[in-house]
C-alpha positions as CSV (number, residue, x, y, z in Angstrom):
1,M,115.9,156.4,125.4
2,P,112.5,156.4,123.5
3,N,109.7,154.0,124.1
4,T,109.6,151.7,121.0
5,S,106.3,150.2,121.1
6,K,104.4,153.2,119.9
7,V,106.7,154.7,116.8
8,R,104.4,156.6,114.7
9,I,105.7,157.8,111.5
10,K,104.2,160.6,109.3
11,K,103.9,158.1,106.0
12,P,104.0,154.5,106.3
13,P,105.4,152.2,103.8
14,L,103.2,150.8,101.8
15,N,104.4,146.5,102.6
16,T,106.5,145.8,105.8
17,E,107.8,142.7,104.1
18,C,111.0,143.5,101.3
19,P,109.2,142.2,97.9
20,A,112.5,140.5,96.7
21,C,113.4,137.6,99.9
22,L,109.8,137.5,101.5
23,S,111.0,138.7,104.7
24,K,110.8,141.3,107.4
25,P,113.4,143.7,106.1
26,N,116.5,144.1,108.5
27,D,117.8,146.5,107.5
28,P,114.8,148.2,105.4
29,I,115.4,151.4,102.6
30,R,112.9,153.2,101.9
31,L,112.1,154.2,98.5
32,P,110.9,157.2,96.5
33,C,107.4,155.0,95.7
34,N,106.9,154.5,99.9
35,H,107.9,151.1,99.5
36,I,110.6,149.1,101.9
37,I,112.9,146.7,100.6
38,C,116.3,145.3,102.3
39,L,119.5,146.5,101.7
40,T,121.4,143.7,100.6
41,C,117.5,142.7,98.4
42,Y,118.2,146.8,96.9
43,K,122.1,146.6,95.7
44,R,121.2,142.8,94.6
45,N,117.8,144.3,92.7
46,I,120.4,146.9,91.1
47,E,123.0,145.0,90.2
48,L,121.2,142.2,88.5
49,T,118.0,143.3,87.6
50,S,117.1,147.0,87.2
51,L,116.6,150.3,87.8
52,H,112.8,149.5,89.3
53,C,111.2,149.2,92.3
54,P,110.1,145.8,92.3
55,L,106.7,145.8,93.6
56,C,105.3,149.0,91.5
57,K,107.8,148.9,88.7
58,R,108.4,152.8,89.3
59,R,112.0,153.9,88.0
60,L,114.6,154.7,90.5
61,S,117.4,156.0,88.3
62,N,117.5,159.1,89.2
63,W,117.1,158.5,93.0
64,S,119.5,156.0,93.0
65,R,122.0,158.2,91.1
66,S,121.5,160.6,93.8
67,I,121.6,158.4,96.5
68,N,124.8,156.8,94.9
69,T,126.2,160.2,95.7
70,N,125.7,160.7,99.0
71,G,127.7,157.3,100.3
72,G,124.7,154.6,98.7
73,P,122.0,154.2,100.1
74,K,120.8,154.6,104.2
75,V,119.3,152.4,106.0
76,D,115.7,154.3,107.2
77,P,116.0,154.0,110.8
78,V,112.4,155.0,111.5
79,V,110.9,152.6,109.6
80,K,113.3,150.1,111.5
81,R,111.7,151.0,115.1
82,W,107.8,150.6,113.3
83,L,108.9,147.7,112.0
84,M,109.7,145.9,115.3
85,T,106.5,146.8,116.4
86,Q,104.7,145.5,113.5
87,K,102.8,142.0,113.9
88,P,104.2,139.8,111.0
89,Q,101.3,139.1,108.1
90,T,101.5,135.7,106.3
91,S,102.6,136.5,102.3
92,K,100.3,135.9,99.7
93,R,102.8,134.5,97.3
94,K,103.9,132.7,100.5
95,R,99.9,130.5,100.2
96,V,100.3,127.4,98.2
97,S,97.3,125.8,96.2
98,K,96.3,122.6,96.7
99,V,96.7,119.5,94.7
100,S,93.3,117.2,93.6
101,S,93.9,114.0,95.8
102,T,93.8,112.2,93.0
103,S,97.0,114.0,90.8
104,S,98.4,113.7,94.9
105,D,97.7,110.1,94.9
106,S,99.2,109.2,91.3
107,I,102.5,111.2,91.9
108,K,103.1,109.5,94.9
109,K,102.8,106.2,93.3
110,D,104.3,107.2,90.3
111,F,107.1,107.8,93.2
112,E,107.3,104.9,94.9
113,Q,107.8,102.9,91.7
114,E,110.6,105.4,91.3
115,I,111.9,105.0,94.4
116,L,112.0,101.5,94.6
117,H,112.9,100.6,90.6
118,F,116.1,102.8,91.4
119,R,117.0,100.8,95.0
120,N,116.5,97.5,92.8
121,K,119.5,99.3,90.1
122,E,121.7,99.9,93.6
123,N,120.9,96.6,94.7
124,T,122.8,94.7,91.6
125,N,126.0,95.0,91.5
126,H,126.8,95.9,88.0
127,D,130.2,95.9,86.4
128,E,129.9,99.7,85.2
129,D,133.2,99.7,83.8
130,N,131.6,97.5,81.1
131,P,130.6,99.6,77.9
132,D,128.1,97.1,76.8
133,E,126.1,96.7,80.6
134,I,126.0,100.2,80.3
135,A,124.2,100.4,76.8
136,S,122.3,97.8,77.9
137,M,121.0,99.8,80.6
138,F,120.5,102.5,78.8
139,S,118.5,100.7,76.3
140,T,116.2,99.0,78.8
141,D,115.8,102.9,80.6
142,I,114.7,103.9,77.2
143,E,112.1,100.9,76.6
144,E,110.5,102.0,80.4
145,Q,110.4,105.9,78.8
146,K,108.5,104.9,76.0
147,Q,106.0,102.6,78.2
148,I,105.5,104.8,80.5
149,E,104.2,107.7,77.5
150,Q,102.8,105.5,75.7
151,R,100.8,104.5,79.1
152,L,100.1,107.9,79.5
153,L,98.9,109.1,76.1
154,R,96.4,106.1,76.8
155,E,95.2,107.1,79.5
156,R,94.9,110.6,78.2
157,E,93.1,109.4,75.2
158,D,90.6,107.4,77.5
159,A,90.4,110.4,79.3
160,R,89.3,112.1,76.0
161,I,86.8,109.7,74.6
162,A,85.1,109.8,78.4
163,L,84.4,112.8,77.9
164,A,83.2,113.0,74.1
165,L,80.6,110.1,75.4
166,N,79.7,112.1,78.7
167,N,78.5,114.6,76.5
168,S,76.8,113.0,74.5
169,F,75.3,111.2,76.8
170,R,74.0,114.6,78.3
171,G,72.9,116.2,74.4
172,V,70.4,112.3,74.8
173,V,69.1,113.1,77.8
174,D,68.2,117.0,77.1
175,R,66.4,116.2,73.9
176,E,64.6,113.9,75.8
């Protein structure tokens, strides 16, 4: 039985994770551009999108046709063993950008208010079969939405004015 701890291949693939599902491919297929992709992701890519490599967009139509005439794509066992020896890498796509603390606090506050609003609605026993009550609830929701939109517009206008004032003060200070 061969030792898989030191697998060497002539030309290692350019990527170690599937570009479609962002995981280590269980059944890797080596594309002609030397990228690897899962067998299931390859089939889904060919069926749903196009005959291009998901990473480099190289056209795969001729290669795919020749592979399909020979019974379809085959898992590359050498690449599979090689991938087992590789250390996992964190994907650039999986890194999450951070939101500023003021906006996240504002979002959290708005979210908590909405939760309280819906809990209060659940606790009150409305007769949902009554069309007048449904219309009343709907108009109340519309009014609340309008108030929120007006508040946001005022906040945007205040921010615009503050920025304009700040810029005008900078001009006065710079002239002195």
